[in-house]
Structure formats: C-alpha cells, structure tokens
C-alpha positions as CSV (number, residue, x, y, z in Angstrom):
1,M,2.6,18.5,103.5
2,I,5.2,20.8,102.1
3,V,4.1,22.8,99.1
4,C,6.7,24.2,96.7
5,I,5.7,26.8,94.2
6,A,7.9,27.6,91.2
7,E,7.5,30.2,88.5
8,K,7.2,27.9,85.5
9,P,6.0,24.3,85.0
10,S,9.4,23.3,83.6
11,V,11.2,24.5,86.7
12,A,8.6,22.8,88.9
13,H,9.4,19.5,87.2
14,D,13.1,19.9,87.7
15,I,12.5,20.6,91.4
16,A,10.1,17.7,91.7
17,N,12.6,15.3,90.2
18,V,15.2,16.3,92.8
19,L,12.7,16.0,95.7
20,G,11.4,12.6,94.5
21,A,7.9,13.8,93.7
22,T,6.8,11.8,90.7
23,R,3.0,11.6,90.7
24,D,1.3,14.0,88.2
25,C,-1.9,15.3,89.9
26,G,-2.9,17.9,87.3
27,G,-1.5,21.4,88.2
28,F,1.0,19.9,90.7
29,I,3.3,17.0,91.2
30,E,3.2,15.0,94.5
31,G,5.4,12.6,96.3
32,N,7.9,12.0,99.1
33,G,6.0,14.5,101.4
34,Y,6.1,17.3,98.8
35,Q,3.5,18.9,96.5
36,V,5.2,20.9,93.7
37,T,3.1,23.4,91.8
38,W,3.7,26.4,89.6
39,T,2.6,29.8,88.3
40,F,3.0,31.1,84.7
41,G,4.8,34.2,85.7
42,H,2.4,36.8,87.0
43,L,-0.9,35.3,88.0
44,C,-1.9,38.5,89.9
45,E,-1.7,42.1,89.1
46,L,-2.7,45.4,90.7
47,K,-6.4,46.3,90.5
48,E,-7.8,48.7,87.8
49,P,-8.7,52.2,88.9
50,H,-12.5,51.6,88.8
51,E,-12.0,48.6,91.2
52,Y,-10.9,51.1,93.9
53,N,-13.4,53.8,93.0
54,E,-16.3,53.5,90.6
55,L,-15.9,57.2,89.7
56,W,-12.5,56.4,88.2
57,R,-14.1,54.3,85.5
58,R,-14.7,57.5,83.5
59,W,-11.6,59.3,82.3
60,S,-11.8,62.8,83.8
61,L,-9.4,65.5,84.8
62,A,-11.6,66.1,87.8
63,Q,-10.8,62.7,89.2
64,L,-7.0,63.1,89.0
65,P,-4.8,62.2,90.7
66,M,-6.0,58.7,91.4
67,I,-4.2,57.5,94.5
68,P,-6.0,54.6,96.3
69,P,-5.7,54.7,100.1
70,R,-4.6,51.1,99.9
71,F,-3.5,49.1,96.9
72,G,-5.0,45.7,96.2
73,I,-4.3,42.8,93.8
74,K,-6.5,40.6,91.7
75,L,-6.2,37.5,89.5
76,K,-5.5,38.2,85.8
77,N,-8.6,37.7,83.7
78,D,-7.6,34.4,82.1
79,S,-9.3,31.1,82.4
80,G,-6.0,29.2,82.5
81,V,-4.8,31.4,85.3
82,A,-8.0,30.9,87.2
83,R,-7.7,27.1,86.9
84,Q,-4.1,27.0,88.1
85,F,-4.7,29.4,90.9
86,A,-7.6,27.2,92.2
87,V,-5.1,24.4,92.5
88,I,-2.5,26.6,94.2
89,E,-5.1,28.0,96.6
90,K,-6.3,24.5,97.7
91,L,-2.7,23.3,98.2
92,M,-1.7,26.4,100.2
93,Q,-4.8,26.3,102.5
94,A,-3.8,22.8,103.6
95,A,0.0,23.2,103.6
96,D,2.1,22.8,106.7
97,T,5.0,24.7,105.1
98,I,5.3,26.6,101.8
99,I,8.7,26.9,99.9
100,N,8.9,29.8,97.6
101,C,10.8,28.5,94.6
102,G,10.3,31.6,92.4
103,D,13.1,33.1,90.3
104,A,15.7,34.4,92.7
105,G,15.1,38.1,92.1
106,Q,12.9,41.1,92.8
107,E,10.3,40.2,90.2
108,G,10.2,36.5,91.2
109,E,9.7,37.5,94.9
110,L,6.8,39.8,94.0
111,I,5.1,37.2,91.7
112,Q,5.0,34.5,94.4
113,R,4.2,36.7,97.4
114,W,1.1,38.1,95.6
115,V,0.0,34.5,94.8
116,M,0.4,33.5,98.5
117,Q,-1.4,36.6,99.6
118,K,-4.3,36.0,97.2
119,A,-4.5,32.3,98.3
120,G,-4.6,33.3,102.0
121,A,-1.6,31.3,103.0
122,K,-1.1,31.2,106.8
123,C,1.6,28.6,107.3
124,P,5.4,29.3,107.6
125,V,7.2,30.1,104.3
126,K,10.8,29.3,103.4
127,R,12.7,30.6,100.4
128,L,14.7,28.6,97.9
129,W,17.5,30.8,96.5
130,I,19.6,29.3,93.7
131,S,21.6,30.6,90.8
132,S,21.3,27.6,88.5
133,L,18.8,24.8,87.9
134,T,21.3,21.9,88.0
135,E,20.4,19.0,90.4
136,D,23.3,19.8,92.6
137,A,22.3,23.5,92.9
138,I,18.7,22.6,93.7
139,R,19.7,20.0,96.2
140,Q,22.1,22.4,97.9
141,G,19.5,25.1,97.9
142,F,17.0,22.8,99.7
143,N,19.7,22.0,102.2
144,N,20.1,25.8,102.8
145,L,16.6,27.1,102.8
146,K,16.1,30.7,104.2
147,D,13.2,32.1,106.1
148,Q,11.1,34.3,103.8
149,S,11.4,37.2,106.2
150,Q,15.0,37.6,105.0
151,Y,13.7,38.7,101.7
152,Q,11.1,41.2,102.9
153,S,13.1,44.2,101.6
154,L,13.3,42.6,98.2
155,Y,9.5,42.2,98.2
156,E,9.0,45.8,99.4
157,A,11.3,47.1,96.6
158,G,9.3,45.1,94.0
159,L,6.0,46.3,95.4
160,C,7.2,50.0,95.4
161,R,8.2,49.5,91.8
162,A,4.8,48.0,90.8
163,I,2.8,50.7,92.6
164,G,5.0,53.5,91.4
165,D,4.6,52.3,87.8
166,W,0.8,52.1,88.3
167,M,0.5,55.5,89.9
168,L,2.6,57.4,87.4
169,G,1.4,55.4,84.4
170,M,-2.3,55.5,85.1
171,N,-2.4,59.1,86.1
172,A,0.0,60.5,83.5
173,T,-1.6,58.5,80.7
174,R,-5.1,59.8,81.5
175,L,-3.8,63.3,82.2
176,Y,-2.1,63.7,78.8
177,T,-4.7,61.8,76.9
178,I,-7.5,64.0,78.2
179,K,-5.5,67.2,78.1
180,Y,-3.9,66.8,74.7
181,G,-5.3,63.8,72.9
182,Q,-8.4,65.7,71.7
183,R,-6.2,68.3,70.1
184,N,-3.9,65.8,68.3
185,Y,-6.1,63.5,66.3
186,D,-3.1,62.8,64.0
187,L,-1.5,60.9,66.9
188,Q,-1.9,57.2,66.4
189,A,-0.5,56.0,69.8
190,V,-1.8,52.7,71.0
191,T,-1.9,51.0,74.4
192,D,-2.9,47.8,76.0
193,K,-5.9,49.5,77.6
194,K,-9.2,50.5,75.8
195,R,-9.3,54.0,74.3
196,S,-11.1,56.7,76.2
197,D,-14.0,58.4,74.4
198,Q,-12.4,57.4,71.1
199,H,-9.5,59.8,71.6
200,P,-5.9,58.6,71.0
201,V,-4.4,57.2,74.2
202,L,-1.1,58.8,75.0
203,S,0.7,56.2,76.9
204,I,3.1,57.5,79.6
205,G,5.4,55.4,81.8
206,R,8.0,56.0,84.5
207,V,10.7,54.1,82.4
208,Q,9.3,54.0,78.9
209,T,8.9,57.8,78.5
210,P,12.5,58.7,79.5
211,T,13.7,55.9,77.2
212,L,11.6,57.3,74.3
213,A,13.0,60.8,75.1
214,L,16.5,59.5,74.7
215,I,15.7,58.2,71.2
216,V,13.8,61.4,70.2
217,R,16.6,63.7,71.4
218,R,19.2,61.7,69.5
219,Q,17.1,62.0,66.3
220,Q,16.8,65.7,66.8
221,E,20.5,66.0,67.3
222,I,21.1,64.2,64.0
223,E,18.5,66.3,62.1
224,N,19.8,69.6,63.6
225,F,23.5,68.7,63.1
226,K,25.4,71.1,60.9
227,P,28.6,69.6,59.5
228,E,31.9,71.5,59.8
229,T,34.5,71.1,57.1
230,Y,38.2,70.7,58.0
231,W,41.3,69.7,56.2
232,V,43.8,66.9,57.3
233,L,47.4,67.1,56.3
234,S,49.1,63.7,56.0
235,T,52.1,62.2,54.3
236,I,53.4,58.8,53.3
237,Y,57.0,58.0,54.3
238,R,58.4,54.5,53.6
239,N,54.9,53.2,52.9
240,T,53.6,54.4,56.3
241,L,50.9,57.0,56.7
242,F,51.8,59.9,59.1
243,T,49.2,62.5,60.1
244,A,50.0,66.1,61.0
245,I,49.8,66.8,64.8
246,M,47.4,69.6,65.5
247,E,46.8,71.7,68.6
248,E,44.7,70.1,71.3
249,G,41.0,70.1,70.3
250,E,41.7,70.7,66.6
251,R,40.9,67.9,64.1
252,G,42.7,69.7,61.3
253,F,43.1,73.0,59.5
254,R,39.9,75.1,59.7
255,T,40.4,76.5,56.2
256,Q,41.7,75.1,53.0
257,E,44.0,78.1,52.6
258,E,45.8,77.2,55.8
259,G,46.1,73.6,54.9
260,Q,47.3,74.4,51.3
261,K,49.9,76.8,52.7
262,A,51.3,74.1,55.0
263,L,51.2,71.5,52.2
264,D,53.1,73.8,49.8
265,S,55.7,74.5,52.5
266,I,56.6,70.9,53.2
267,R,56.3,69.4,49.7
268,P,59.9,70.1,48.5
269,L,61.5,69.3,51.9
270,P,62.6,65.9,53.2
271,F,60.8,64.0,56.0
272,T,62.9,63.4,59.1
273,I,62.2,60.9,62.0
274,T,62.5,62.9,65.2
275,D,61.5,60.2,67.8
276,V,60.7,56.5,68.2
277,Q,58.9,55.4,71.4
278,K,58.1,51.8,72.2
279,K,55.9,51.0,75.2
280,A,54.9,47.6,76.6
281,G,51.3,47.2,77.4
282,R,48.9,44.6,78.8
283,E,45.2,44.0,78.2
284,G,43.0,41.8,80.4
285,A,40.3,39.5,79.1
286,P,36.8,41.0,78.7
287,R,34.7,40.8,81.8
288,L,32.1,38.1,82.4
289,F,28.6,38.9,81.3
290,D,25.8,40.5,83.1
291,L,22.5,40.5,81.3
292,T,22.9,44.0,79.8
293,S,26.4,43.4,78.4
294,L,25.3,40.0,77.0
295,Q,22.3,41.8,75.2
296,V,24.7,44.5,73.9
297,E,27.2,41.9,72.6
298,C,24.4,39.8,70.9
299,N,23.0,42.9,69.3
300,K,26.4,44.0,68.0
301,R,27.4,40.5,66.7
302,Y,24.2,39.0,65.5
303,G,21.6,41.7,65.5
304,Y,19.5,40.0,68.2
305,S,17.1,42.3,70.0
306,A,17.4,42.7,73.7
307,D,14.2,40.6,74.2
308,Q,15.5,37.8,71.9
309,T,18.7,37.6,73.9
310,L,16.8,37.5,77.2
311,Q,14.6,34.7,75.9
312,L,17.6,32.7,74.7
313,I,19.7,33.0,77.9
314,Q,16.6,32.2,79.9
315,S,16.2,29.1,77.8
316,L,19.8,28.1,78.4
317,Y,19.3,28.6,82.1
318,E,16.2,26.4,82.1
319,K,18.2,23.8,80.2
320,K,20.7,23.9,83.1
321,V,23.7,24.9,81.0
322,T,24.1,28.5,82.2
323,T,23.4,30.3,85.5
324,Y,20.7,32.7,86.4
325,P,20.5,35.4,83.7
326,R,18.7,38.5,85.2
327,V,21.8,39.9,86.9
328,D,23.6,43.2,86.9
329,T,27.1,42.2,88.1
330,T,30.1,40.9,86.1
331,Y,31.8,39.4,89.2
332,L,31.8,36.0,90.9
333,P,31.9,35.3,94.7
334,N,35.0,33.6,96.0
335,D,32.9,30.5,96.9
336,V,32.4,29.8,93.1
337,Y,36.2,29.5,92.6
338,P,36.5,25.9,93.8
339,Q,33.7,24.9,91.3
340,C,35.5,26.4,88.3
341,P,37.8,23.4,87.4
342,Q,34.8,21.1,87.3
343,I,32.9,23.5,85.1
344,L,35.9,23.8,82.7
345,S,36.4,20.1,82.6
346,N,32.8,19.5,81.4
347,M,33.1,22.1,78.6
348,T,34.4,19.5,76.1
349,P,33.7,21.5,72.9
350,Y,36.3,24.0,74.1
351,A,38.9,21.5,75.1
352,R,41.7,23.0,73.0
353,F,41.3,26.3,74.9
354,I,41.0,24.7,78.3
355,T,43.9,22.3,78.0
356,P,46.6,25.0,78.3
357,L,45.0,26.1,81.6
358,T,44.9,22.7,83.2
359,E,47.9,20.8,81.7
360,T,50.4,22.6,83.9
361,G,48.9,21.3,87.1
362,K,48.8,24.8,88.6
363,P,45.6,26.1,90.2
364,L,43.5,28.5,88.1
365,E,44.3,32.2,88.6
366,R,42.0,33.9,91.1
367,N,41.8,37.4,89.7
368,K,40.3,40.2,91.8
369,K,38.7,41.6,88.6
370,V,36.7,38.4,88.5
371,F,36.3,37.1,92.1
372,D,35.1,39.8,94.4
373,D,32.5,39.2,97.1
374,S,32.0,42.9,97.6
375,K,30.7,43.3,94.0
376,V,28.2,40.4,94.3
377,T,24.8,40.7,96.1
378,D,22.0,38.2,95.3
379,H,23.5,36.7,92.1
380,H,26.8,36.5,90.3
381,A,27.8,37.0,86.6
382,I,26.4,34.7,83.9
383,I,28.6,31.6,83.5
384,P,28.3,28.0,82.3
385,T,27.3,25.4,84.8
386,A,29.0,22.1,85.4
387,V,26.4,20.3,83.3
388,P,28.0,19.2,80.1
389,V,26.5,21.1,77.2
390,I,25.0,18.9,74.5
391,T,24.9,21.2,71.5
392,A,22.4,18.9,69.6
393,F,19.7,20.0,72.1
394,L,20.4,23.7,71.4
395,S,19.0,25.8,68.6
396,D,21.5,27.7,66.4
397,M,20.7,30.9,68.2
398,E,21.2,29.3,71.6
399,K,24.5,27.9,70.5
400,R,25.7,31.4,69.6
401,V,24.7,32.8,73.0
402,Y,26.2,29.9,74.9
403,D,29.4,30.3,72.9
404,L,29.8,33.9,74.0
405,V,29.2,33.0,77.6
406,A,31.6,30.0,77.4
407,R,34.4,32.0,75.8
408,R,34.1,34.8,78.2
409,F,34.3,32.4,81.1
410,I,37.4,30.5,79.8
411,G,39.1,33.8,78.9
412,V,39.1,35.2,82.5
413,F,41.6,32.4,83.5
414,Y,44.0,33.3,80.8
415,P,46.9,35.7,81.4
416,D,46.8,39.3,80.0
417,C,47.5,39.8,76.3
418,R,50.9,41.5,76.0
419,F,51.6,43.9,73.3
420,E,54.1,46.6,72.2
421,Q,52.8,50.1,71.3
422,T,55.0,52.1,69.0
423,T,54.7,55.8,68.4
424,V,56.9,57.4,65.7
425,T,57.1,61.2,65.2
426,G,58.6,63.0,62.3
427,K,58.9,66.5,61.1
428,V,59.0,68.5,57.9
429,D,59.9,72.2,58.3
430,D,57.7,73.3,61.3
431,V,55.0,70.6,60.8
432,S,55.1,67.6,63.1
433,F,53.6,64.2,62.1
434,R,52.8,61.0,64.0
435,A,52.2,57.3,63.2
436,T,51.2,54.6,65.7
437,G,51.5,50.9,65.6
438,K,50.7,47.9,67.8
439,R,52.4,44.5,67.8
440,I,51.0,41.6,69.7
441,I,53.7,39.8,71.7
442,D,51.6,37.2,73.4
443,P,47.9,37.0,72.4
444,A,47.0,35.0,75.6
445,W,43.2,35.2,75.9
446,R,42.8,36.6,72.4
447,V,43.3,33.0,71.0
448,L,39.7,32.5,72.1
449,W,38.6,35.1,69.5
450,E,41.1,34.4,66.8
451,K,39.7,35.1,63.3
452,K,38.0,32.0,61.9
453,R,37.7,31.1,58.3
454,K,34.6,32.8,56.8
455,A,33.4,29.4,55.6
456,D,33.5,28.2,59.2
457,D,32.0,31.2,61.0
458,D,31.2,34.8,60.2
459,E,31.9,36.0,63.7
460,K,34.0,39.1,64.3
461,P,36.9,38.8,66.6
462,E,36.4,40.0,70.2
463,A,39.0,42.7,69.9
464,E,38.3,45.3,67.2
465,D,41.7,47.1,67.4
466,E,43.6,45.1,64.9
467,E,47.4,44.7,65.0
468,R,49.2,47.3,62.9
469,T,53.0,46.7,62.8
470,L,55.2,49.6,61.7
471,P,58.4,49.1,59.9
472,P,61.6,49.8,61.9
473,F,62.4,53.5,62.0
474,T,65.6,55.1,63.3
475,K,65.7,58.5,64.9
476,G,67.4,61.0,62.6
477,E,66.7,59.1,59.4
478,S,65.4,61.2,56.5
479,G,64.1,60.9,53.0
480,P,61.4,61.8,50.4
481,H,57.7,61.6,51.2
482,E,54.3,62.2,49.5
483,P,52.2,64.8,51.3
484,T,48.4,65.2,50.7
485,L,45.7,67.5,52.0
486,T,42.3,65.8,52.5
487,E,38.9,67.5,53.0
488,R,36.8,66.0,55.7
489,Q,33.6,66.8,57.5
490,T,32.4,66.3,61.1
491,T,29.8,63.6,61.3
492,P,26.5,63.7,63.2
493,P,25.8,61.5,66.3
494,K,24.9,58.0,65.4
495,P,21.3,56.8,65.8
496,Y,20.8,54.4,68.8
497,T,20.9,50.7,68.2
498,E,19.5,48.4,70.8
499,A,23.1,47.9,72.0
500,T,23.8,51.6,72.5
501,L,20.4,52.2,73.9
502,L,20.8,49.5,76.5
503,R,24.1,51.1,77.6
504,A,22.4,54.6,77.7
505,M,19.6,53.1,79.9
506,E,22.2,51.4,82.1
507,T,23.9,54.8,82.8
508,A,20.9,57.1,82.8
509,G,21.7,58.6,79.4
510,K,25.5,59.0,79.8
511,M,27.5,57.2,77.1
512,V,30.4,55.7,79.1
513,E,33.1,53.4,77.8
514,D,35.1,53.0,80.9
515,E,33.8,49.8,82.7
516,E,34.6,51.0,86.2
517,L,32.8,54.3,85.7
518,R,29.9,52.5,84.1
519,D,29.6,50.3,87.2
520,A,29.4,53.3,89.4
521,L,26.5,54.7,87.3
522,K,24.5,51.4,87.2
523,E,22.6,52.2,90.4
524,N,21.1,55.2,88.6
525,G,20.2,53.4,85.4
526,I,16.8,53.5,83.8
527,G,14.9,50.3,84.7
528,R,16.4,47.0,85.7
529,P,18.5,44.5,83.5
530,S,15.5,42.2,83.5
531,T,13.0,44.9,82.4
532,R,14.9,46.9,79.8
533,A,14.1,44.5,77.0
534,A,10.4,44.7,77.8
535,I,10.5,48.5,77.8
536,I,12.0,48.6,74.4
537,E,9.5,46.1,73.1
538,T,6.7,48.2,74.6
539,L,7.9,51.2,72.6
540,F,7.7,49.2,69.4
541,K,4.3,47.8,70.3
542,R,2.9,51.3,71.0
543,Q,4.4,52.5,67.7
544,Y,6.6,55.1,69.3
545,I,9.8,53.8,67.7
546,R,10.7,51.7,64.6
547,R,13.7,49.8,63.4
548,N,15.8,50.9,60.4
549,R,18.0,47.9,60.0
550,K,19.9,47.9,63.3
551,S,19.2,51.5,64.1
552,L,16.2,52.8,66.2
553,A,14.3,55.8,65.2
554,P,11.2,57.5,66.7
555,T,8.0,57.5,64.8
556,P,6.1,60.8,64.2
557,T,3.8,59.7,67.1
558,G,6.8,59.2,69.4
559,I,8.2,62.6,68.4
560,Q,4.9,64.4,69.0
561,L,4.3,62.7,72.3
562,I,7.7,63.8,73.7
563,G,7.0,67.3,72.3
564,L,3.8,67.5,74.3
565,I,5.4,66.6,77.6
566,R,6.8,69.8,79.1
567,N,7.4,68.3,82.6
568,E,11.1,67.3,82.6
569,L,10.6,64.7,85.3
570,L,8.7,62.5,82.9
571,K,11.4,62.7,80.3
572,S,14.6,62.9,82.4
573,A,16.8,59.8,82.4
574,E,18.8,61.1,85.3
575,L,15.8,61.8,87.5
576,T,14.2,58.4,86.7
577,G,17.6,56.9,87.5
578,L,17.5,58.4,91.0
579,W,14.2,56.6,91.6
580,E,15.8,53.4,90.5
581,K,18.7,54.0,93.0
582,K,16.2,54.4,95.8
583,L,14.5,51.1,94.9
584,R,17.9,49.4,95.2
585,M,18.5,51.1,98.5
586,I,15.2,49.7,99.7
587,E,16.4,46.2,98.8
588,R,19.5,46.9,101.0
589,H,17.5,48.3,104.0
590,E,19.1,51.7,103.3
591,Y,15.9,53.5,102.4
592,D,12.3,53.4,103.8
593,A,9.7,52.0,101.5
594,H,7.0,54.2,103.1
595,A,9.1,57.3,102.5
596,F,9.5,56.3,98.8
597,M,5.7,55.8,98.5
598,D,5.1,59.3,100.0
599,E,7.5,60.8,97.5
600,L,5.7,59.1,94.7
601,K,2.3,60.3,95.7
602,Q,3.6,63.8,96.0
603,M,5.3,63.6,92.7
604,V,2.1,62.4,90.9
605,S,0.1,65.1,92.6
606,D,2.5,67.8,91.6
607,L,2.6,66.5,88.0
608,V,-1.2,66.6,87.7
609,L,-1.3,70.1,89.1
610,S,1.4,71.4,86.8
611,V,0.0,69.9,83.6
612,M,-3.5,71.1,84.4
613,R,-2.0,74.7,84.6
614,D,-0.5,74.3,81.1
615,N,-2.2,76.2,78.3
C-alpha cells in the first residue's frame, strides 16, 4: 500500500480525489491502492530541557549552557495529535512506499520528516513537490515524484533552524531571566512557558529579539530627535510654484535673516525662464508578489497585519485559485510561460484588461524581469492559477488579496507606461528656481490601477506619483511673480508599520527602496518570509510591542528588555541576517550543517559566559 501524508486534512482530501481514494476510514482516506492521511501542521517538537537532563528542570545559572549531546523529538501534548499520530504510525509501519505531500518548503519538509522518524517508517519515501493545489498540478506532481534524498539539504536547514532557535531561546531566556528578572519586578514580560520561581520570564529569541530591537531603536530615534528649522524660498509664476535651488545637501536657508535677504532682493525684479527640458521616460509594471511584498501591500492598502495576509493567501492557495504563498522570489520560471494564456483566459472578472493583450493574436510578451530561471529555486512568485475564480466563494478580504495578485499578474504582460518629464528653471537676480512636471503619454499597465469612483471602491491607485502637467513655458520669457518665504522644520523618523517593519526584516534593518538592491540583501534578512508574521505576532503576544493605529511602538517592557541586553549579537539585525544566509547556503549544499551547529554551540557558550560576567 502507498501511504500519502499531507500537512492538512483539506489538502489530503484534494490529493485523495485526484488519486481516486474515496473511502473515509477515520484519520485517512483509502482507495485505488492509496491511503491518504494528514498532520495538523507540527505534530512533533523538540524535547524540553528536563527531558534531556533532569537537572535542567530547575532554572539555574549553574546549569547553563544547556546543550544536549543529541537532540530528540516528541509528540505535542495534545489528545487530538496523539489520536492522529496513532493512525499515521499504524499506516506507515505497514506501508510499501510513503509519499511526503507536505507543503513544498523548508518547514513542510521538517514537519513530515519528524513525523516519519517518530513513526519509525522504514520503507522508501518519495516527495511530491507542487506549487498549486489544482487537479492538474497534483496529477503532474504525482507523475514526477522525486526521491526524498533530493531534499535532504532542505531538511538539514530546517533542522538547524529549529535546533538553533531552541539553543539560543532556551539558554538566553533562562540566562536573562535568572540574571536580571529578580532585579526588575516591574517587567511584565510573558511567555508560552511557565514562570520560573515566580520571576518575570524575559523571553529572548534569535529572530524576535533583533526585530524588537529595531522597533525600540526607532522609538528612541523619534524621542531623541531634535528638529531643525529652515526656510524655503519659493515663488509663483503663471500659476506654477517654483522652488529656490539650494546647494547640494541643503533643504533651504539656515537662518530667517538669510532667507529674508534673498526674498527682499528678488521681490521687485521680474522672473525669467532660463531653461525648459523635456525628457521621455518609461516605467515598467510592478513586480509579481512574493509573500513579503504582498504583506507589505496589504498592510499599506487595507491595514491587514502580516499574519492576516498570510492566512488569507494560504486560504486562496487551498481554494486552488493562487499558487504556493510562502515564497521569496518575484520571478517565474520559463516553463510557466506556456501556461499564462490559459490562466488569463480563465480570469473572466478581468476580461476588459485581458482582451487588449489577446485580441491582437500576438504571443504574450516574455520579459526577463518576469521570466528568469536563475532567480527561481523551489517556488516561483505568487500568481493566479488556471482555475476560474468564483468570487461568491471568497470572503471580502480574500477578494481584495486575490484582486492584488490578479492585477499584478495581468500587468506584467502590458507594455511600459510612457511619460514625459518636464523640468523648467527660472531665475530672479542671482537666485535660481525649479519646477517639475510629469505628463503620461501612454498609461499602459496603469489602466489596471486607474482611480475608481469612491462609491465603487476606496482603493488607492497603484502608482502614488500623480501626473502634474506644467503649462507651456518658453526659454527667455519673463514676467511678474509672487515670492514667499516659508518656515519649515525637519521631521523625525516615522514609527514602523508592519509594512515597513517587514521590509526592514527582509533587508536586515536597511531601508532599501531599489528592488534590485533589496533582492541582493534578501539572503541576509531576519527570518524567512513564512515566519516573519509569526515573529511579529509573538512580540504582540508577549506584550513587547503594541499597535497605535497602523504604527508599531515598543511597550515599557520591550524597551527595558532591550536595555538589559548588552550583547550586541542578540540585538543585531545584520548578525542575525548572516545566520539566515548560512541556513540558505545549507539548503543549496554550499555550507555544512555540522559546521553551522558547531558555530551555534560556541555562540551560545560565549553568550552565557559574557552575560555571567556582567555586573
């Protein structure tokens, strides 16, 4: 008998339908030579400290660092988990072949491997690797099963991540709780674990602590910010606002006296146009979504949290209308290109946008900024599937997320938007002024994001830089103008929102707008696309951060915790990002998992020693 194990009951039923297994046997579905069963995400977890060493049950500095000679797993303490595992264990003990149908990613690989290990599976194991749950994708995946050994490095990376999080989290949490918790009874930090000796538990994590540090530092920058006053000289000529051109790095005049002197000198003199420059420009459609960029967009537009967006796109994936969501690339492989016409043809709610692409009879454009095999590893960008979407079966929130994915997908086949950028300079006495304008010549992909009537939809258009058309100016023309001097102040950094925090996590604390540079920094990001939402939710749960409308702010507890941590390794986004890079290198067979574990053990040992020496 062939046993297939999926990560959720709903996915197991989809697979069973394709395989012809129809008999419900309680905990699995049987038929046509297959038994299809499932987990509920993680059934197994790493053992607790006292399960390795009874002395580790008591929280004590003398017992640190806790580094088991060999890590082990156990079933989660849950009656439903125990019942389902008993079914899985019985099936696997009798199986001729097992097919791992877990989510096609690092976490999915770890979940199912641990279950198979705990069940004592001895038979050959194959791997189903698919990017959508449509019948065609499942059928094609079963026709192209891989040997599980091909994904060993993926499992090793996931195992290193889990063990690393255990070692650093368990040791650092106990270390700081014992060392500092007794001195700081005003701290009200909470954790999933029981408190030790009634002292506040100071929860420390490999990813959560650097993320919290980002938020705390931003809050401190805001509180310590000292505004600087400057004065901007501008003038209105022919109903157009011109601003004085300052030296590079200068926002305006540093003193009111300087500004007033310039204002008085130009007031009685005519304004003269000295140059008119027109430059043609092109703007490509926004990239396809990876998970982080989708979470960012949903937070900006609708205020959805990162976790809400993940749940919504996961639901759309399980409803077969979008592809696998936990991805970190915005590209598609070339073998997806032949499927694109069929996908578009089934997106009937968007027919008015798709018709201009298909009515000419020409093939769809294959853009290197979209289709690039070298930028795709296990999964491609999030796109719609060829399954026609029936909006009646989607919630309002799901409709909004699907709409974003659909419009991005359609947009990449449109030509570039063409525009004309105009720069007009003028002069009064020795003071030069500038005004800029932008005229859209051909909106192209922008029609997908045209402003809708407010009664219809309150969405903002995709492009925020609105068209600003200048009147025609002629070099040498001159006339009266209305100069003004305006007092302004520099503004503090903005608090993080979930959108900007996700970007900071993605680039190890560096705020980067350029997409290509951001791609280069992704390998050093904090956490994985699939885990960042959970990290942010953990910080809320442990009362380290709070929401202020869309903004995120640290609580007094979060601020005090970061203040207690002197070891920069625990707070450094960049150093944590380097560990993430090594985990990705393990996936690609470019770094040894044993070497990574040795480094982790040394890091934890050094951390314990350094904190114990603190006064």
